[in-house]
PDB file with one MODEL, atoms N, CA, C and O in Angstrom:
MODEL        1
ATOM      1  N   MET A   1      95.754 102.312 135.862  1.00  0.00           N
ATOM      2  CA  MET A   1      94.972 103.411 135.340  1.00  0.00           C
ATOM      3  C   MET A   1      93.645 102.849 134.820  1.00  0.00           C
ATOM      4  O   MET A   1      93.650 101.869 134.074  1.00  0.00           O
ATOM      5  N   PRO A   2      92.521 103.442 135.195  1.00  0.00           N
ATOM      6  CA  PRO A   2      91.225 102.951 134.696  1.00  0.00           C
ATOM      7  C   PRO A   2      91.156 103.013 133.175  1.00  0.00           C
ATOM      8  O   PRO A   2      91.790 103.860 132.545  1.00  0.00           O
ATOM      9  N   ASP A   3      90.381 102.108 132.598  1.00  0.00           N
ATOM     10  CA  ASP A   3      90.284 102.019 131.144  1.00  0.00           C
ATOM     11  C   ASP A   3      89.862 103.336 130.504  1.00  0.00           C
ATOM     12  O   ASP A   3      90.385 103.709 129.454  1.00  0.00           O
ATOM     13  N   SER A   4      88.922 104.042 131.124  1.00  0.00           N
ATOM     14  CA  SER A   4      88.453 105.298 130.538  1.00  0.00           C
ATOM     15  C   SER A   4      89.567 106.340 130.498  1.00  0.00           C
ATOM     16  O   SER A   4      89.656 107.115 129.546  1.00  0.00           O
ATOM     17  N   ASP A   5      90.418 106.365 131.526  1.00  0.00           N
ATOM     18  CA  ASP A   5      91.545 107.302 131.532  1.00  0.00           C
ATOM     19  C   ASP A   5      92.559 106.948 130.439  1.00  0.00           C
ATOM     20  O   ASP A   5      93.082 107.826 129.753  1.00  0.00           O
ATOM     21  N   LEU A   6      92.822 105.665 130.292  1.00  0.00           N
ATOM     22  CA  LEU A   6      93.750 105.209 129.267  1.00  0.00           C
ATOM     23  C   LEU A   6      93.216 105.568 127.879  1.00  0.00           C
ATOM     24  O   LEU A   6      93.964 106.049 127.028  1.00  0.00           O
ATOM     25  N   LYS A   7      91.944 105.337 127.657  1.00  0.00           N
ATOM     26  CA  LYS A   7      91.354 105.636 126.359  1.00  0.00           C
ATOM     27  C   LYS A   7      91.406 107.137 126.071  1.00  0.00           C
ATOM     28  O   LYS A   7      91.713 107.538 124.949  1.00  0.00           O
ATOM     29  N   ARG A   8      91.113 107.956 127.054  1.00  0.00           N
ATOM     30  CA  ARG A   8      91.187 109.413 126.862  1.00  0.00           C
ATOM     31  C   ARG A   8      92.619 109.843 126.516  1.00  0.00           C
ATOM     32  O   ARG A   8      92.830 110.694 125.652  1.00  0.00           O
ATOM     33  N   ARG A   9      93.579 109.253 127.190  1.00  0.00           N
ATOM     34  CA  ARG A   9      94.979 109.580 126.903  1.00  0.00           C
ATOM     35  C   ARG A   9      95.337 109.170 125.473  1.00  0.00           C
ATOM     36  O   ARG A   9      95.992 109.923 124.753  1.00  0.00           O
ATOM     37  N   TYR A  10      94.910 107.989 125.073  1.00  0.00           N
ATOM     38  CA  TYR A  10      95.167 107.531 123.709  1.00  0.00           C
ATOM     39  C   TYR A  10      94.489 108.447 122.693  1.00  0.00           C
ATOM     40  O   TYR A  10      95.082 108.782 121.668  1.00  0.00           O
ATOM     41  N   GLN A  11      93.251 108.851 122.971  1.00  0.00           N
ATOM     42  CA  GLN A  11      92.539 109.730 122.049  1.00  0.00           C
ATOM     43  C   GLN A  11      93.293 111.046 121.874  1.00  0.00           C
ATOM     44  O   GLN A  11      93.384 111.569 120.763  1.00  0.00           O
ATOM     45  N   TRP A  12      93.822 111.571 122.946  1.00  0.00           N
ATOM     46  CA  TRP A  12      94.602 112.797 122.861  1.00  0.00           C
ATOM     47  C   TRP A  12      95.858 112.570 122.009  1.00  0.00           C
ATOM     48  O   TRP A  12      96.223 113.421 121.197  1.00  0.00           O
ATOM     49  N   GLN A  13      96.504 111.438 122.194  1.00  0.00           N
ATOM     50  CA  GLN A  13      97.735 111.138 121.463  1.00  0.00           C
ATOM     51  C   GLN A  13      97.485 110.838 119.982  1.00  0.00           C
ATOM     52  O   GLN A  13      98.418 110.850 119.178  1.00  0.00           O
ATOM     53  N   CYS A  14      96.234 110.570 119.626  1.00  0.00           N
ATOM     54  CA  CYS A  14      95.894 110.334 118.221  1.00  0.00           C
ATOM     55  C   CYS A  14      95.924 111.619 117.405  1.00  0.00           C
ATOM     56  O   CYS A  14      95.919 111.575 116.175  1.00  0.00           O
ATOM     57  N   ARG A  15      95.954 112.744 118.072  1.00  0.00           N
ATOM     58  CA  ARG A  15      96.036 114.023 117.370  1.00  0.00           C
ATOM     59  C   ARG A  15      97.455 114.203 116.878  1.00  0.00           C
ATOM     60  O   ARG A  15      98.372 114.439 117.666  1.00  0.00           O
ATOM     61  N   ARG A  16      97.629 114.093 115.596  1.00  0.00           N
ATOM     62  CA  ARG A  16      98.961 114.105 115.014  1.00  0.00           C
ATOM     63  C   ARG A  16      99.106 115.262 114.032  1.00  0.00           C
ATOM     64  O   ARG A  16      98.185 116.054 113.839  1.00  0.00           O
ATOM     65  N   GLY A  17     100.263 115.340 113.426  1.00  0.00           N
ATOM     66  CA  GLY A  17     100.545 116.420 112.496  1.00  0.00           C
ATOM     67  C   GLY A  17     100.137 116.134 111.063  1.00  0.00           C
ATOM     68  O   GLY A  17     100.090 117.049 110.241  1.00  0.00           O
ATOM     69  N   LEU A  18      99.844 114.888 110.752  1.00  0.00           N
ATOM     70  CA  LEU A  18      99.466 114.512 109.393  1.00  0.00           C
ATOM     71  C   LEU A  18      98.021 114.038 109.378  1.00  0.00           C
ATOM     72  O   LEU A  18      97.652 113.143 110.139  1.00  0.00           O
ATOM     73  N   LEU A  19      97.205 114.631 108.521  1.00  0.00           N
ATOM     74  CA  LEU A  19      95.787 114.293 108.449  1.00  0.00           C
ATOM     75  C   LEU A  19      95.566 112.810 108.198  1.00  0.00           C
ATOM     76  O   LEU A  19      94.705 112.195 108.827  1.00  0.00           O
ATOM     77  N   GLU A  20      96.331 112.234 107.293  1.00  0.00           N
ATOM     78  CA  GLU A  20      96.156 110.820 106.965  1.00  0.00           C
ATOM     79  C   GLU A  20      96.369 109.930 108.186  1.00  0.00           C
ATOM     80  O   GLU A  20      95.655 108.946 108.377  1.00  0.00           O
ATOM     81  N   VAL A  21      97.337 110.275 108.995  1.00  0.00           N
ATOM     82  CA  VAL A  21      97.624 109.517 110.213  1.00  0.00           C
ATOM     83  C   VAL A  21      96.509 109.733 111.227  1.00  0.00           C
ATOM     84  O   VAL A  21      96.060 108.783 111.868  1.00  0.00           O
ATOM     85  N   ASP A  22      96.058 110.977 111.377  1.00  0.00           N
ATOM     86  CA  ASP A  22      94.934 111.278 112.270  1.00  0.00           C
ATOM     87  C   ASP A  22      93.714 110.436 111.914  1.00  0.00           C
ATOM     88  O   ASP A  22      93.069 109.860 112.791  1.00  0.00           O
ATOM     89  N   LEU A  23      93.409 110.370 110.640  1.00  0.00           N
ATOM     90  CA  LEU A  23      92.220 109.646 110.193  1.00  0.00           C
ATOM     91  C   LEU A  23      92.277 108.168 110.563  1.00  0.00           C
ATOM     92  O   LEU A  23      91.300 107.611 111.064  1.00  0.00           O
ATOM     93  N   VAL A  24      93.401 107.543 110.321  1.00  0.00           N
ATOM     94  CA  VAL A  24      93.534 106.113 110.625  1.00  0.00           C
ATOM     95  C   VAL A  24      93.445 105.878 112.132  1.00  0.00           C
ATOM     96  O   VAL A  24      92.690 105.019 112.587  1.00  0.00           O
ATOM     97  N   LEU A  25      94.207 106.635 112.895  1.00  0.00           N
ATOM     98  CA  LEU A  25      94.229 106.430 114.346  1.00  0.00           C
ATOM     99  C   LEU A  25      92.875 106.718 114.984  1.00  0.00           C
ATOM    100  O   LEU A  25      92.399 105.938 115.809  1.00  0.00           O
ATOM    101  N   ASN A  26      92.256 107.827 114.609  1.00  0.00           N
ATOM    102  CA  ASN A  26      90.970 108.190 115.207  1.00  0.00           C
ATOM    103  C   ASN A  26      89.857 107.240 114.797  1.00  0.00           C
ATOM    104  O   ASN A  26      88.998 106.898 115.610  1.00  0.00           O
ATOM    105  N   ASP A  27      89.866 106.813 113.545  1.00  0.00           N
ATOM    106  CA  ASP A  27      88.873 105.844 113.088  1.00  0.00           C
ATOM    107  C   ASP A  27      89.004 104.542 113.872  1.00  0.00           C
ATOM    108  O   ASP A  27      88.006 103.969 114.309  1.00  0.00           O
ATOM    109  N   TYR A  28      90.217 104.089 114.044  1.00  0.00           N
ATOM    110  CA  TYR A  28      90.454 102.866 114.817  1.00  0.00           C
ATOM    111  C   TYR A  28      89.957 103.023 116.262  1.00  0.00           C
ATOM    112  O   TYR A  28      89.292 102.136 116.798  1.00  0.00           O
ATOM    113  N   MET A  29      90.285 104.147 116.875  1.00  0.00           N
ATOM    114  CA  MET A  29      89.861 104.387 118.259  1.00  0.00           C
ATOM    115  C   MET A  29      88.343 104.391 118.383  1.00  0.00           C
ATOM    116  O   MET A  29      87.789 103.795 119.305  1.00  0.00           O
ATOM    117  N   GLU A  30      87.688 105.051 117.472  1.00  0.00           N
ATOM    118  CA  GLU A  30      86.233 105.199 117.542  1.00  0.00           C
ATOM    119  C   GLU A  30      85.488 103.908 117.229  1.00  0.00           C
ATOM    120  O   GLU A  30      84.478 103.600 117.862  1.00  0.00           O
ATOM    121  N   ARG A  31      85.983 103.154 116.255  1.00  0.00           N
ATOM    122  CA  ARG A  31      85.215 102.014 115.759  1.00  0.00           C
ATOM    123  C   ARG A  31      85.651 100.654 116.277  1.00  0.00           C
ATOM    124  O   ARG A  31      84.834  99.738 116.363  1.00  0.00           O
ATOM    125  N   PHE A  32      86.930 100.504 116.626  1.00  0.00           N
ATOM    126  CA  PHE A  32      87.427  99.160 116.898  1.00  0.00           C
ATOM    127  C   PHE A  32      88.119  98.975 118.238  1.00  0.00           C
ATOM    128  O   PHE A  32      88.155  97.859 118.756  1.00  0.00           O
ATOM    129  N   PHE A  33      88.656 100.013 118.801  1.00  0.00           N
ATOM    130  CA  PHE A  33      89.503  99.904 119.985  1.00  0.00           C
ATOM    131  C   PHE A  33      88.819  99.174 121.138  1.00  0.00           C
ATOM    132  O   PHE A  33      89.425  98.295 121.751  1.00  0.00           O
ATOM    133  N   ASP A  34      87.586  99.517 121.440  1.00  0.00           N
ATOM    134  CA  ASP A  34      86.888  98.934 122.597  1.00  0.00           C
ATOM    135  C   ASP A  34      86.687  97.427 122.480  1.00  0.00           C
ATOM    136  O   ASP A  34      86.586  96.739 123.496  1.00  0.00           O
ATOM    137  N   GLN A  35      86.627  96.910 121.268  1.00  0.00           N
ATOM    138  CA  GLN A  35      86.423  95.473 121.072  1.00  0.00           C
ATOM    139  C   GLN A  35      87.723  94.683 121.041  1.00  0.00           C
ATOM    140  O   GLN A  35      87.703  93.453 121.011  1.00  0.00           O
ATOM    141  N   GLU A  36      88.836  95.370 121.050  1.00  0.00           N
ATOM    142  CA  GLU A  36      90.123  94.698 120.958  1.00  0.00           C
ATOM    143  C   GLU A  36      90.518  94.037 122.273  1.00  0.00           C
ATOM    144  O   GLU A  36      90.027  94.395 123.344  1.00  0.00           O
ATOM    145  N   SER A  37      91.409  93.074 122.163  1.00  0.00           N
ATOM    146  CA  SER A  37      91.950  92.415 123.347  1.00  0.00           C
ATOM    147  C   SER A  37      92.790  93.406 124.149  1.00  0.00           C
ATOM    148  O   SER A  37      93.206  94.444 123.634  1.00  0.00           O
ATOM    149  N   GLU A  38      93.026  93.078 125.390  1.00  0.00           N
ATOM    150  CA  GLU A  38      93.861  93.937 126.235  1.00  0.00           C
ATOM    151  C   GLU A  38      95.274  94.056 125.656  1.00  0.00           C
ATOM    152  O   GLU A  38      95.890  95.120 125.721  1.00  0.00           O
ATOM    153  N   VAL A  39      95.766  92.983 125.104  1.00  0.00           N
ATOM    154  CA  VAL A  39      97.107  92.992 124.511  1.00  0.00           C
ATOM    155  C   VAL A  39      97.179  94.008 123.377  1.00  0.00           C
ATOM    156  O   VAL A  39      98.125  94.793 123.302  1.00  0.00           O
ATOM    157  N   ARG A  40      96.187  93.994 122.501  1.00  0.00           N
ATOM    158  CA  ARG A  40      96.174  94.951 121.387  1.00  0.00           C
ATOM    159  C   ARG A  40      95.960  96.375 121.881  1.00  0.00           C
ATOM    160  O   ARG A  40      96.549  97.313 121.345  1.00  0.00           O
ATOM    161  N   GLN A  41      95.133  96.541 122.886  1.00  0.00           N
ATOM    162  CA  GLN A  41      94.919  97.880 123.430  1.00  0.00           C
ATOM    163  C   GLN A  41      96.222  98.443 123.995  1.00  0.00           C
ATOM    164  O   GLN A  41      96.511  99.630 123.842  1.00  0.00           O
ATOM    165  N   LEU A  42      96.993  97.598 124.637  1.00  0.00           N
ATOM    166  CA  LEU A  42      98.277  98.044 125.180  1.00  0.00           C
ATOM    167  C   LEU A  42      99.309  98.270 124.075  1.00  0.00           C
ATOM    168  O   LEU A  42     100.158  99.155 124.184  1.00  0.00           O
ATOM    169  N   LEU A  43      99.233  97.480 123.030  1.00  0.00           N
ATOM    170  CA  LEU A  43     100.142  97.645 121.897  1.00  0.00           C
ATOM    171  C   LEU A  43      99.893  98.981 121.189  1.00  0.00           C
ATOM    172  O   LEU A  43     100.786  99.520 120.536  1.00  0.00           O
ATOM    173  N   PHE A  44      98.696  99.497 121.322  1.00  0.00           N
ATOM    174  CA  PHE A  44      98.372 100.792 120.717  1.00  0.00           C
ATOM    175  C   PHE A  44      99.306 101.886 121.234  1.00  0.00           C
ATOM    176  O   PHE A  44      99.647 102.809 120.495  1.00  0.00           O
ATOM    177  N   ALA A  45      99.720 101.788 122.491  1.00  0.00           N
ATOM    178  CA  ALA A  45     100.669 102.763 123.052  1.00  0.00           C
ATOM    179  C   ALA A  45     101.991 102.719 122.290  1.00  0.00           C
ATOM    180  O   ALA A  45     102.595 103.763 122.045  1.00  0.00           O
ATOM    181  N   ASP A  46     102.444 101.535 121.917  1.00  0.00           N
ATOM    182  CA  ASP A  46     103.674 101.415 121.130  1.00  0.00           C
ATOM    183  C   ASP A  46     103.507 102.068 119.762  1.00  0.00           C
ATOM    184  O   ASP A  46     104.420 102.720 119.255  1.00  0.00           O
ATOM    185  N   LEU A  47     102.348 101.886 119.184  1.00  0.00           N
ATOM    186  CA  LEU A  47     102.076 102.500 117.896  1.00  0.00           C
ATOM    187  C   LEU A  47     102.089 104.019 118.011  1.00  0.00           C
ATOM    188  O   LEU A  47     102.671 104.703 117.169  1.00  0.00           O
ATOM    189  N   LEU A  48     101.457 104.542 119.037  1.00  0.00           N
ATOM    190  CA  LEU A  48     101.392 105.989 119.232  1.00  0.00           C
ATOM    191  C   LEU A  48     102.758 106.610 119.522  1.00  0.00           C
ATOM    192  O   LEU A  48     102.940 107.813 119.338  1.00  0.00           O
ATOM    193  N   ALA A  49     103.701 105.815 119.964  1.00  0.00           N
ATOM    194  CA  ALA A  49     105.046 106.317 120.265  1.00  0.00           C
ATOM    195  C   ALA A  49     105.889 106.523 119.004  1.00  0.00           C
ATOM    196  O   ALA A  49     106.986 107.077 119.073  1.00  0.00           O
ATOM    197  N   GLN A  50     105.382 106.083 117.870  1.00  0.00           N
ATOM    198  CA  GLN A  50     106.136 106.172 116.614  1.00  0.00           C
ATOM    199  C   GLN A  50     106.014 107.568 116.007  1.00  0.00           C
ATOM    200  O   GLN A  50     105.080 108.311 116.308  1.00  0.00           O
ATOM    201  N   GLN A  51     106.955 107.903 115.167  1.00  0.00           N
ATOM    202  CA  GLN A  51     106.965 109.192 114.479  1.00  0.00           C
ATOM    203  C   GLN A  51     105.860 109.240 113.423  1.00  0.00           C
ATOM    204  O   GLN A  51     105.523 108.227 112.811  1.00  0.00           O
ATOM    205  N   ASP A  52     105.307 110.431 113.223  1.00  0.00           N
ATOM    206  CA  ASP A  52     104.244 110.607 112.238  1.00  0.00           C
ATOM    207  C   ASP A  52     104.660 110.142 110.845  1.00  0.00           C
ATOM    208  O   ASP A  52     103.878 109.500 110.144  1.00  0.00           O
ATOM    209  N   ALA A  53     105.875 110.459 110.450  1.00  0.00           N
ATOM    210  CA  ALA A  53     106.345 110.076 109.115  1.00  0.00           C
ATOM    211  C   ALA A  53     106.350 108.558 108.948  1.00  0.00           C
ATOM    212  O   ALA A  53     105.986 108.048 107.888  1.00  0.00           O
ATOM    213  N   GLU A  54     106.756 107.844 109.978  1.00  0.00           N
ATOM    214  CA  GLU A  54     106.749 106.376 109.905  1.00  0.00           C
ATOM    215  C   GLU A  54     105.322 105.853 109.832  1.00  0.00           C
ATOM    216  O   GLU A  54     105.019 104.968 109.032  1.00  0.00           O
ATOM    217  N   LEU A  55     104.440 106.404 110.674  1.00  0.00           N
ATOM    218  CA  LEU A  55     103.045 105.975 110.648  1.00  0.00           C
ATOM    219  C   LEU A  55     102.437 106.209 109.273  1.00  0.00           C
ATOM    220  O   LEU A  55     101.716 105.357 108.754  1.00  0.00           O
ATOM    221  N   PHE A  56     102.725 107.354 108.689  1.00  0.00           N
ATOM    222  CA  PHE A  56     102.219 107.661 107.353  1.00  0.00           C
ATOM    223  C   PHE A  56     102.680 106.606 106.351  1.00  0.00           C
ATOM    224  O   PHE A  56     101.878 106.104 105.563  1.00  0.00           O
ATOM    225  N   GLU A  57     103.948 106.274 106.380  1.00  0.00           N
ATOM    226  CA  GLU A  57     104.490 105.259 105.465  1.00  0.00           C
ATOM    227  C   GLU A  57     103.808 103.909 105.675  1.00  0.00           C
ATOM    228  O   GLU A  57     103.484 103.219 104.709  1.00  0.00           O
ATOM    229  N   TRP A  58     103.594 103.537 106.915  1.00  0.00           N
ATOM    230  CA  TRP A  58     102.959 102.254 107.226  1.00  0.00           C
ATOM    231  C   TRP A  58     101.489 102.249 106.817  1.00  0.00           C
ATOM    232  O   TRP A  58     101.008 101.287 106.219  1.00  0.00           O
ATOM    233  N   PHE A  59     100.786 103.318 107.137  1.00  0.00           N
ATOM    234  CA  PHE A  59      99.348 103.376 106.854  1.00  0.00           C
ATOM    235  C   PHE A  59      99.054 103.488 105.364  1.00  0.00           C
ATOM    236  O   PHE A  59      97.954 103.150 104.927  1.00  0.00           O
ATOM    237  N   THR A  60     100.009 103.954 104.585  1.00  0.00           N
ATOM    238  CA  THR A  60      99.843 104.014 103.134  1.00  0.00           C
ATOM    239  C   THR A  60     100.504 102.808 102.452  1.00  0.00           C
ATOM    240  O   THR A  60     100.546 102.721 101.225  1.00  0.00           O
ATOM    241  N   ARG A  61     101.008 101.901 103.254  1.00  0.00           N
ATOM    242  CA  ARG A  61     101.634 100.654 102.799  1.00  0.00           C
ATOM    243  C   ARG A  61     102.862 100.875 101.927  1.00  0.00           C
ATOM    244  O   ARG A  61     103.182 100.065 101.058  1.00  0.00           O
ATOM    245  N   ARG A  62     103.530 101.971 102.174  1.00  0.00           N
ATOM    246  CA  ARG A  62     104.785 102.235 101.474  1.00  0.00           C
ATOM    247  C   ARG A  62     105.948 101.513 102.135  1.00  0.00           C
ATOM    248  O   ARG A  62     106.967 101.240 101.500  1.00  0.00           O
ATOM    249  N   SER A  63     105.787 101.210 103.412  1.00  0.00           N
ATOM    250  CA  SER A  63     106.781 100.431 104.156  1.00  0.00           C
ATOM    251  C   SER A  63     106.073  99.735 105.304  1.00  0.00           C
ATOM    252  O   SER A  63     104.870  99.904 105.507  1.00  0.00           O
ATOM    253  N   GLN A  64     106.838  98.949 106.050  1.00  0.00           N
ATOM    254  CA  GLN A  64     106.295  98.203 107.186  1.00  0.00           C
ATOM    255  C   GLN A  64     107.215  98.364 108.382  1.00  0.00           C
ATOM    256  O   GLN A  64     108.416  98.587 108.228  1.00  0.00           O
ATOM    257  N   PRO A  65     106.645  98.250 109.577  1.00  0.00           N
ATOM    258  CA  PRO A  65     107.495  98.286 110.767  1.00  0.00           C
ATOM    259  C   PRO A  65     108.489  97.125 110.767  1.00  0.00           C
ATOM    260  O   PRO A  65     108.183  96.038 110.277  1.00  0.00           O
ATOM    261  N   GLN A  66     109.660  97.358 111.309  1.00  0.00           N
ATOM    262  CA  GLN A  66     110.651  96.292 111.451  1.00  0.00           C
ATOM    263  C   GLN A  66     110.218  95.294 112.529  1.00  0.00           C
ATOM    264  O   GLN A  66     110.424  94.088 112.392  1.00  0.00           O
ATOM    265  N   ASP A  67     109.619  95.812 113.595  1.00  0.00           N
ATOM    266  CA  ASP A  67     109.141  94.969 114.688  1.00  0.00           C
ATOM    267  C   ASP A  67     107.954  94.137 114.194  1.00  0.00           C
ATOM    268  O   ASP A  67     106.958  94.690 113.728  1.00  0.00           O
ATOM    269  N   LEU A  68     108.059  92.820 114.296  1.00  0.00           N
ATOM    270  CA  LEU A  68     107.028  91.935 113.760  1.00  0.00           C
ATOM    271  C   LEU A  68     105.674  92.103 114.449  1.00  0.00           C
ATOM    272  O   LEU A  68     104.631  92.046 113.799  1.00  0.00           O
ATOM    273  N   GLN A  69     105.695  92.308 115.753  1.00  0.00           N
ATOM    274  CA  GLN A  69     104.436  92.484 116.474  1.00  0.00           C
ATOM    275  C   GLN A  69     103.743  93.773 116.023  1.00  0.00           C
ATOM    276  O   GLN A  69     102.530  93.790 115.815  1.00  0.00           O
ATOM    277  N   LEU A  70     104.496  94.816 115.878  1.00  0.00           N
ATOM    278  CA  LEU A  70     103.950  96.088 115.415  1.00  0.00           C
ATOM    279  C   LEU A  70     103.513  95.980 113.948  1.00  0.00           C
ATOM    280  O   LEU A  70     102.500  96.559 113.557  1.00  0.00           O
ATOM    281  N   ARG A  71     104.264  95.252 113.155  1.00  0.00           N
ATOM    282  CA  ARG A  71     103.892  95.032 111.755  1.00  0.00           C
ATOM    283  C   ARG A  71     102.540  94.336 111.656  1.00  0.00           C
ATOM    284  O   ARG A  71     101.678  94.747 110.880  1.00  0.00           O
ATOM    285  N   ASP A  72     102.361  93.281 112.444  1.00  0.00           N
ATOM    286  CA  ASP A  72     101.082  92.565 112.454  1.00  0.00           C
ATOM    287  C   ASP A  72      99.941  93.460 112.922  1.00  0.00           C
ATOM    288  O   ASP A  72      98.829  93.388 112.397  1.00  0.00           O
ATOM    289  N   TYR A  73     100.221  94.297 113.904  1.00  0.00           N
ATOM    290  CA  TYR A  73      99.197  95.182 114.450  1.00  0.00           C
ATOM    291  C   TYR A  73      98.785  96.237 113.424  1.00  0.00           C
ATOM    292  O   TYR A  73      97.593  96.501 113.265  1.00  0.00           O
ATOM    293  N   VAL A  74      99.735  96.837 112.734  1.00  0.00           N
ATOM    294  CA  VAL A  74      99.426  97.820 111.692  1.00  0.00           C
ATOM    295  C   VAL A  74      98.589  97.155 110.603  1.00  0.00           C
ATOM    296  O   VAL A  74      97.599  97.724 110.144  1.00  0.00           O
ATOM    297  N   GLU A  75      98.979  95.970 110.196  1.00  0.00           N
ATOM    298  CA  GLU A  75      98.216  95.250 109.178  1.00  0.00           C
ATOM    299  C   GLU A  75      96.796  94.960 109.673  1.00  0.00           C
ATOM    300  O   GLU A  75      95.835  95.077 108.912  1.00  0.00           O
ATOM    301  N   HIS A  76      96.669  94.590 110.922  1.00  0.00           N
ATOM    302  CA  HIS A  76      95.362  94.339 111.527  1.00  0.00           C
ATOM    303  C   HIS A  76      94.481  95.591 111.456  1.00  0.00           C
ATOM    304  O   HIS A  76      93.318  95.508 111.063  1.00  0.00           O
ATOM    305  N   ILE A  77      95.021  96.729 111.829  1.00  0.00           N
ATOM    306  CA  ILE A  77      94.272  97.990 111.810  1.00  0.00           C
ATOM    307  C   ILE A  77      93.833  98.323 110.385  1.00  0.00           C
ATOM    308  O   ILE A  77      92.681  98.694 110.158  1.00  0.00           O
ATOM    309  N   LEU A  78      94.743  98.193 109.435  1.00  0.00           N
ATOM    310  CA  LEU A  78      94.401  98.510 108.045  1.00  0.00           C
ATOM    311  C   LEU A  78      93.357  97.555 107.489  1.00  0.00           C
ATOM    312  O   LEU A  78      92.471  97.968 106.741  1.00  0.00           O
ATOM    313  N   THR A  79      93.455  96.305 107.845  1.00  0.00           N
ATOM    314  CA  THR A  79      92.477  95.313 107.392  1.00  0.00           C
ATOM    315  C   THR A  79      91.098  95.607 107.988  1.00  0.00           C
ATOM    316  O   THR A  79      90.093  95.512 107.284  1.00  0.00           O
ATOM    317  N   LEU A  80      91.039  95.957 109.255  1.00  0.00           N
ATOM    318  CA  LEU A  80      89.767  96.329 109.872  1.00  0.00           C
ATOM    319  C   LEU A  80      89.122  97.489 109.125  1.00  0.00           C
ATOM    320  O   LEU A  80      87.933  97.449 108.808  1.00  0.00           O
ATOM    321  N   ARG A  81      89.902  98.508 108.848  1.00  0.00           N
ATOM    322  CA  ARG A  81      89.374  99.687 108.154  1.00  0.00           C
ATOM    323  C   ARG A  81      88.888  99.335 106.753  1.00  0.00           C
ATOM    324  O   ARG A  81      87.836  99.811 106.325  1.00  0.00           O
ATOM    325  N   GLU A  82      89.637  98.514 106.042  1.00  0.00           N
ATOM    326  CA  GLU A  82      89.253  98.156 104.689  1.00  0.00           C
ATOM    327  C   GLU A  82      87.988  97.295 104.670  1.00  0.00           C
ATOM    328  O   GLU A  82      87.134  97.471 103.801  1.00  0.00           O
ATOM    329  N   SER A  83      87.864  96.379 105.607  1.00  0.00           N
ATOM    330  CA  SER A  83      86.694  95.512 105.640  1.00  0.00           C
ATOM    331  C   SER A  83      85.438  96.248 106.086  1.00  0.00           C
ATOM    332  O   SER A  83      84.325  95.808 105.798  1.00  0.00           O
ATOM    333  N   ALA A  84      85.606  97.354 106.781  1.00  0.00           N
ATOM    334  CA  ALA A  84      84.467  98.130 107.260  1.00  0.00           C
ATOM    335  C   ALA A  84      83.928  99.087 106.194  1.00  0.00           C
ATOM    336  O   ALA A  84      82.828  99.621 106.334  1.00  0.00           O
ATOM    337  N   HIS A  85      84.701  99.298 105.139  1.00  0.00           N
ATOM    338  CA  HIS A  85      84.259 100.244 104.086  1.00  0.00           C
ATOM    339  C   HIS A  85      83.643  99.556 102.939  1.00  0.00           C
ATOM    340  O   HIS A  85      83.225 100.206 101.981  1.00  0.00           O
TER     341      HIS A  85
ENDMDL
END
């Protein structure tokens, strides 16, 4: 699938039921996604497959993913957002 198609699909999937989750995902897509490695771009699909409630808990640092790769990726996204503000 061409990169532009993949990105459009991801952007659509960033539309979630919780505003806080929408903000984190959309901000990441707009500001950081294009500069990420292919591995991280593909890992984004795993993140998008998670339930909104779990994403909310992770993005507010109330809990962490059990999967270490996903845990590192969530931390990476949050660190990017914090350093940009």
